C-alpha positions as CSV (number, residue, x, y, z in Angstrom):
1,X,-82.1,-0.6,23.5
2,X,-83.7,-3.5,25.3
3,X,-83.0,-7.2,25.1
4,X,-85.5,-10.0,26.0
5,X,-84.5,-12.6,28.6
6,X,-86.2,-15.7,30.0
7,X,-86.2,-15.5,33.8
8,X,-87.9,-18.8,34.4
9,X,-89.9,-21.5,32.6
10,X,-92.2,-24.0,34.0
11,X,-94.6,-26.7,32.7
12,X,-97.0,-29.3,33.8
13,X,-96.1,-32.9,33.3
14,X,-97.6,-34.0,30.0
15,X,-100.6,-36.3,30.2
16,X,-101.8,-38.9,27.8
17,X,-105.2,-38.6,26.1
18,X,-107.7,-39.7,28.7
19,X,-104.9,-39.8,31.3
20,X,-104.1,-38.0,34.5
21,X,-104.9,-34.4,33.3
22,X,-108.0,-35.3,31.4
23,X,-110.2,-34.2,34.3
24,X,-108.8,-30.7,34.5
25,X,-110.3,-27.8,32.5
26,X,-107.7,-26.3,30.2
27,X,-108.2,-22.8,31.8
28,X,-107.5,-24.3,35.2
29,X,-104.4,-26.1,33.8
30,X,-103.2,-22.8,32.4
31,X,-103.8,-21.1,35.8
32,X,-101.7,-23.8,37.5
33,X,-98.5,-22.9,35.6
34,X,-99.2,-19.2,35.9
35,X,-99.4,-19.5,39.7
36,X,-96.3,-21.7,39.7
37,X,-94.3,-19.2,37.7
38,X,-95.4,-16.4,40.1
39,X,-94.6,-18.4,43.2
40,X,-91.2,-19.6,42.0
41,X,-90.0,-16.0,41.2
42,X,-91.8,-13.9,43.9
43,X,-93.6,-12.3,40.9
44,X,-96.2,-9.6,41.7
45,X,-98.9,-10.3,39.1
46,X,-99.8,-6.7,39.0
47,X,-96.5,-6.0,37.3
48,X,-97.3,-8.3,34.3
49,X,-98.1,-6.2,31.2
50,X,-99.6,-9.1,29.3
51,X,-100.1,-12.9,29.2
52,X,-99.7,-14.2,25.7
53,X,-101.2,-17.7,25.5
54,X,-101.1,-20.2,22.7
55,X,-104.0,-22.6,22.0
56,X,-104.9,-24.3,18.8
57,X,-108.5,-25.7,19.1
58,X,-110.1,-22.5,20.3
59,X,-113.6,-23.9,20.7
60,X,-115.6,-25.2,23.6
61,X,-113.6,-25.1,26.8
62,X,-110.8,-23.4,25.0
63,X,-112.9,-20.7,23.3
64,X,-113.5,-17.1,24.2
65,X,-109.9,-16.1,25.2
66,X,-108.3,-18.9,27.2
67,X,-105.4,-16.6,28.0
68,X,-107.6,-14.0,29.7
69,X,-109.6,-16.7,31.6
70,X,-106.3,-18.3,32.7
71,X,-105.3,-15.0,34.4
72,X,-108.7,-14.9,36.2
73,X,-108.5,-18.6,37.2
74,X,-105.1,-18.0,38.7
75,X,-106.6,-15.5,41.0
76,X,-104.5,-12.7,39.5
77,X,-105.9,-9.1,39.5
78,X,-108.5,-8.2,36.9
79,X,-106.1,-5.5,35.7
80,X,-103.8,-8.2,34.1
81,X,-104.8,-8.7,30.5
82,X,-104.4,-12.0,28.5
83,X,-104.6,-12.9,24.8
84,X,-105.0,-16.1,22.9
85,X,-102.7,-16.8,19.9
86,X,-103.1,-19.5,17.2
87,X,-100.4,-20.4,14.8
88,X,-101.2,-24.1,14.7
89,X,-98.6,-26.2,16.5
90,X,-96.3,-23.2,17.0
91,X,-98.9,-21.2,18.9
92,X,-97.1,-20.9,22.2
93,X,-93.7,-20.5,20.5
94,X,-95.3,-17.6,18.6
95,X,-96.5,-16.3,22.0
96,X,-92.9,-16.3,23.1
97,X,-91.8,-14.5,19.9
98,X,-94.5,-11.8,20.5
99,X,-93.5,-11.4,24.2
100,X,-89.8,-10.9,23.2
101,X,-90.8,-8.4,20.6
102,X,-92.9,-6.5,23.1
103,X,-90.1,-6.4,25.6
104,X,-87.4,-5.4,23.1
105,X,-89.6,-2.6,21.7
106,X,-90.2,-1.3,25.2
107,X,-94.0,-1.9,25.1
108,X,-93.7,-4.5,27.8
109,X,-91.6,-4.5,30.9
110,X,-92.8,-8.0,32.0
111,X,-94.7,-10.5,29.9
112,X,-95.8,-14.1,30.3
113,X,-95.7,-16.4,27.3
114,X,-97.1,-19.9,27.2
115,X,-99.9,-22.1,26.1
116,X,-102.2,-25.0,26.7
117,X,-104.0,-27.8,25.0
118,X,-106.3,-30.3,26.5
119,X,-106.7,-32.8,23.6
120,X,-108.7,-35.1,25.9
121,X,-111.4,-32.5,26.4
122,X,-111.2,-30.6,23.1
123,X,-110.2,-33.1,20.5
124,X,-107.9,-32.1,17.6
125,X,-109.9,-30.7,14.7
126,X,-112.8,-29.6,16.9
127,X,-112.7,-26.0,15.6
128,X,-112.4,-27.1,12.0
129,X,-115.2,-29.6,12.3
130,X,-117.7,-27.4,14.2
131,X,-121.2,-28.0,12.8
132,X,-122.6,-25.2,10.7
133,X,-119.5,-23.1,10.7
134,X,-118.3,-23.9,7.1
135,X,-114.9,-25.2,6.2
136,X,-111.4,-23.6,6.2
137,X,-109.1,-23.0,3.3
138,X,-111.8,-21.7,0.9
139,X,-112.3,-22.5,-2.8
140,X,-109.3,-20.4,-4.1
141,X,-106.8,-22.2,-1.9
142,X,-108.3,-25.6,-2.8
143,X,-108.1,-24.6,-6.5
144,X,-104.5,-23.5,-6.1
145,X,-103.5,-26.9,-4.6
146,X,-105.5,-29.0,-7.0
147,X,-108.3,-29.7,-4.6
148,X,-106.2,-31.7,-2.2
149,X,-107.3,-32.4,1.3
150,X,-104.6,-31.0,3.7
151,X,-103.7,-34.0,5.8
152,X,-100.6,-33.9,8.0
153,X,-100.2,-37.6,8.1
154,X,-100.3,-37.9,4.4
155,X,-97.7,-35.0,4.3
156,X,-95.5,-36.9,6.7
157,X,-95.7,-40.0,4.4
158,X,-94.7,-37.8,1.4
159,X,-91.7,-36.4,3.4
160,X,-90.6,-40.0,4.3
161,X,-90.7,-40.9,0.7
162,X,-88.9,-37.8,-0.6
163,X,-86.1,-38.2,1.9
164,X,-85.9,-42.0,1.5
165,X,-86.5,-42.6,5.1
166,X,-87.2,-46.3,5.7
167,X,-89.9,-47.6,8.1
168,X,-87.2,-49.1,10.3
169,X,-85.3,-45.9,10.6
170,X,-88.4,-43.9,11.5
171,X,-89.3,-46.5,14.1
172,X,-85.8,-46.5,15.5
173,X,-85.9,-42.7,15.9
174,X,-89.1,-43.1,17.9
175,X,-87.5,-45.7,20.1
176,X,-84.6,-43.3,20.6
177,X,-87.0,-40.5,21.7
178,X,-88.6,-42.8,24.3
179,X,-85.2,-44.0,25.6
180,X,-83.9,-40.4,25.9
181,X,-87.0,-39.2,27.7
182,X,-86.9,-42.2,30.1
183,X,-83.2,-41.5,30.9
184,X,-84.0,-37.8,31.5
185,X,-86.8,-38.8,33.9
186,X,-84.6,-41.3,35.7
187,X,-81.8,-38.7,36.0
188,X,-84.2,-36.1,37.4
189,X,-83.6,-33.8,34.4
190,X,-87.2,-32.6,34.3
191,X,-87.8,-32.0,38.1
192,X,-86.8,-28.4,38.1
193,X,-89.1,-27.5,35.2
194,X,-92.2,-29.4,36.2
195,X,-95.0,-28.0,38.5
196,X,-96.7,-31.1,39.8
197,X,-100.4,-31.2,39.6
198,X,-102.8,-32.7,42.2
199,X,-105.4,-34.7,40.4
200,X,-108.2,-37.1,41.2
201,X,-108.0,-40.6,39.9
202,X,-110.8,-42.8,38.5
203,X,-111.2,-44.2,42.0
204,X,-111.8,-40.8,43.5
205,X,-108.5,-40.7,45.3
206,X,-106.2,-37.7,44.9
207,X,-102.5,-38.1,43.9
208,X,-99.7,-35.9,42.7
209,X,-99.0,-36.1,39.0
210,X,-95.4,-35.2,38.4
211,X,-94.0,-37.3,35.6
212,X,-94.6,-37.2,31.8
213,X,-97.1,-40.0,31.2
214,X,-96.5,-41.0,27.6
215,X,-93.0,-42.4,27.8
216,X,-92.9,-46.1,26.9
217,X,-89.9,-48.1,28.2
218,X,-90.7,-51.5,26.9
219,X,-91.4,-50.9,23.2
220,X,-89.3,-52.7,20.5
221,X,-88.7,-52.4,16.8
222,X,-90.7,-55.6,16.4
223,X,-93.7,-54.1,18.1
224,X,-93.5,-50.9,16.2
225,X,-93.2,-52.7,12.9
226,X,-96.5,-54.4,13.5
227,X,-98.5,-51.1,13.8
228,X,-100.8,-50.2,10.9
229,X,-100.0,-47.2,8.6
230,X,-103.3,-45.3,8.6
231,X,-102.3,-42.6,6.1
232,X,-101.1,-44.8,3.3
233,X,-101.4,-48.5,2.5
234,X,-98.1,-50.1,3.2
235,X,-96.8,-46.7,4.3
236,X,-94.2,-45.7,6.9
237,X,-96.0,-43.4,9.3
238,X,-97.7,-45.0,12.3
239,X,-99.0,-44.0,15.7
240,X,-95.7,-45.3,17.1
241,X,-93.5,-42.9,15.1
242,X,-95.8,-39.9,15.4
243,X,-96.3,-37.4,18.2
244,X,-98.7,-38.4,21.0
245,X,-102.1,-36.8,21.6
246,X,-101.7,-35.1,24.9
247,X,-102.7,-32.6,27.6
248,X,-100.4,-30.0,29.1
249,X,-99.5,-26.4,29.7
250,X,-96.3,-24.4,30.0
251,X,-95.3,-20.7,30.8
252,X,-92.2,-18.6,30.6
253,X,-91.4,-15.3,32.3
254,X,-90.0,-12.8,29.8
255,X,-88.5,-9.4,30.5
256,X,-85.4,-7.3,29.8
257,X,-82.0,-7.6,31.6
258,X,-82.6,-4.2,33.1
259,X,-86.0,-5.1,34.6
260,X,-84.7,-8.5,35.7
261,X,-81.8,-6.8,37.6
262,X,-84.3,-4.4,39.2
263,X,-86.3,-7.4,40.6
264,X,-83.2,-9.4,41.6
265,X,-83.8,-12.1,39.0
266,X,-81.0,-14.0,37.4
267,X,-82.2,-14.8,33.9
268,X,-81.6,-18.2,32.4
269,X,-81.2,-17.2,28.8
270,X,-81.5,-14.4,26.3
271,X,-83.7,-14.7,23.2
272,X,-81.0,-14.0,20.6
273,X,-83.3,-13.9,17.6
274,X,-86.3,-15.5,16.0
275,X,-87.4,-16.2,12.5
276,X,-90.4,-17.5,10.5
277,X,-90.6,-19.5,7.3
278,X,-93.3,-20.8,5.0
279,X,-93.4,-23.9,2.8
280,X,-96.1,-25.6,0.7
281,X,-99.1,-26.5,2.8
282,X,-99.4,-30.1,1.5
283,X,-96.2,-31.6,2.8
284,X,-96.1,-28.6,5.3
285,X,-93.8,-30.2,7.9
286,X,-90.5,-29.3,6.2
287,X,-90.8,-25.8,7.5
288,X,-88.2,-26.2,10.2
289,X,-85.5,-26.7,7.5
290,X,-85.7,-23.2,6.0
291,X,-86.6,-21.7,9.4
292,X,-83.4,-23.1,10.8
293,X,-81.2,-21.6,8.0
294,X,-83.0,-18.3,8.4
295,X,-82.6,-18.0,12.2
296,X,-79.0,-19.0,12.1
297,X,-78.2,-16.4,9.5
298,X,-80.1,-13.8,11.5
299,X,-78.2,-14.7,14.6
300,X,-74.8,-14.7,12.9
301,X,-74.2,-18.3,14.0
302,X,-73.4,-21.6,12.3
303,X,-74.9,-25.0,12.9
304,X,-71.8,-26.0,14.8
305,X,-72.3,-23.2,17.3
306,X,-75.6,-24.8,18.5
307,X,-75.2,-27.1,21.5
308,X,-78.8,-28.4,21.6
309,X,-81.7,-28.5,19.1
310,X,-85.4,-28.8,20.0
311,X,-87.2,-29.7,16.8
312,X,-90.7,-30.8,17.4
313,X,-91.3,-34.4,16.7
314,X,-94.7,-34.1,15.0
315,X,-93.7,-37.1,13.0
316,X,-90.5,-39.1,12.9
317,X,-90.1,-38.1,9.3
318,X,-90.1,-34.4,10.1
319,X,-87.1,-34.5,12.5
320,X,-85.2,-37.0,10.4
321,X,-85.7,-34.9,7.2
322,X,-84.6,-31.9,9.1
323,X,-81.5,-33.8,10.4
324,X,-80.7,-35.0,6.9
325,X,-81.0,-31.7,5.3
326,X,-79.1,-29.6,7.9
327,X,-76.4,-32.2,8.7
328,X,-76.9,-31.6,12.5
329,X,-75.5,-33.9,15.1
330,X,-78.1,-36.5,16.0
331,X,-77.0,-36.6,19.6
332,X,-77.9,-32.9,19.9
333,X,-81.4,-33.3,18.5
334,X,-84.0,-33.5,21.2
335,X,-81.5,-34.9,23.7
336,X,-84.1,-35.4,26.4
337,X,-86.6,-36.9,24.1
338,X,-89.3,-35.3,22.0
339,X,-93.0,-35.3,21.3
340,X,-93.1,-38.9,20.2
341,X,-92.3,-39.8,23.8
342,X,-93.2,-36.8,25.9
343,X,-96.3,-35.8,24.0
344,X,-97.6,-32.9,21.9
345,X,-100.3,-30.8,23.6
346,X,-100.6,-28.7,20.4
347,X,-101.0,-25.1,21.8
348,X,-98.7,-25.8,24.7
349,X,-95.9,-27.5,22.9
350,X,-93.9,-24.5,21.8
351,X,-93.7,-23.4,25.4
352,X,-92.9,-26.9,26.6
353,X,-90.0,-27.2,24.1
354,X,-88.7,-23.8,25.2
355,X,-88.9,-24.8,28.8
356,X,-87.1,-28.1,28.3
357,X,-84.5,-26.4,26.1
358,X,-83.7,-23.5,28.5
359,X,-83.3,-25.8,31.5
360,X,-81.2,-28.2,29.6
361,X,-78.9,-25.4,28.4
362,X,-78.5,-24.2,32.0
363,X,-77.9,-27.7,33.4
364,X,-75.4,-28.6,30.7
365,X,-73.8,-25.2,30.3
366,X,-74.7,-25.0,26.6
367,X,-74.2,-21.5,25.2
368,X,-76.6,-21.6,22.3
369,X,-79.8,-23.6,21.7
370,X,-82.1,-23.6,18.7
371,X,-85.8,-24.5,18.6
372,X,-88.1,-24.9,15.7
373,X,-91.6,-26.4,15.0
374,X,-93.5,-27.3,11.9
375,X,-97.0,-25.9,11.7
376,X,-100.2,-26.7,9.7
377,X,-100.6,-24.6,6.7
378,X,-96.9,-24.9,5.8
379,X,-95.1,-22.7,8.3
380,X,-92.4,-22.9,11.0
381,X,-91.2,-20.8,13.9
382,X,-87.5,-20.8,14.9
383,X,-85.6,-19.3,17.8
384,X,-82.1,-19.1,19.1
385,X,-81.5,-18.9,22.8
386,X,-78.2,-17.7,24.4
387,X,-77.3,-18.9,27.9
388,X,-76.8,-16.3,30.6
């Protein structure tokens, strides 16, 4: 019997749309974290059985197998394979699930799981809106759901209404996310997980980009309350209480305890178990609620056993609905800030959340952590990590 452990996890700082990382090809951004992971752990790339790479908009610069091209861009041997995985926003968390399954089954000794999204260079919806390629969903799905247009912002509005979440509460949650992320930056909580990137600024000068770019320190409830609600007239969801459009990549080194010992590695955490859930694709973002219940039952744990939750802040209503339904402690929810502050580089976010969670667990001596993400189409991944 094998287990699956995370030896190390590393990420880029997250860049704003059009920000510091906008000039870097997503394949090169992926290669950056692969090299960092290798360098940090004295990893011989020839020992890697597979690189499993999440990416959502697999078109243009992210088409044709970004996982494989990341391996080649990193300068790793041609013998190392790579694959691209797409489960909407949970793509790189799914990559981590697959890596763990491969290790536990004995089909992998060492796997790299991660992902990337350059939303500056490949805008959200690029694959769906490609000219001459038809439209997704198909007539039978549209007929089943009464010909609705699947719109995540509208779904987020529906969740806010269903759970009676006021605009001020949603905005306060966003402010809390920024405040927590700012405090984490000031305390150096992200330093050990970030691989700084050398970039070239608009003036042609090079500089080292090492801090998440989207964190706002001066926002107020008054400013947030003045923002328009694009998805519904007099609605509650705004750009201020939604995840940011971002660029970034992250990678995790996954193996078994036996192989880790053989290489002299001290793993950070064990992947205790994972689960998946499906919900209706219209509101779609409530998926983490049943996924959390399912993964806790599978792990044989209760909500009180979990010391930190990373629930992706796609929209403020998503995490507050999850909080209301589960009864979790708000202080344990995204304690270092979430996607409303740090950003949400779609295909890289699952790996980014896992990287943040596993380092936070180690730094704070938290035994169990839980991660979950809502996903387009009405799905969610969930995972429980155990500190080692």
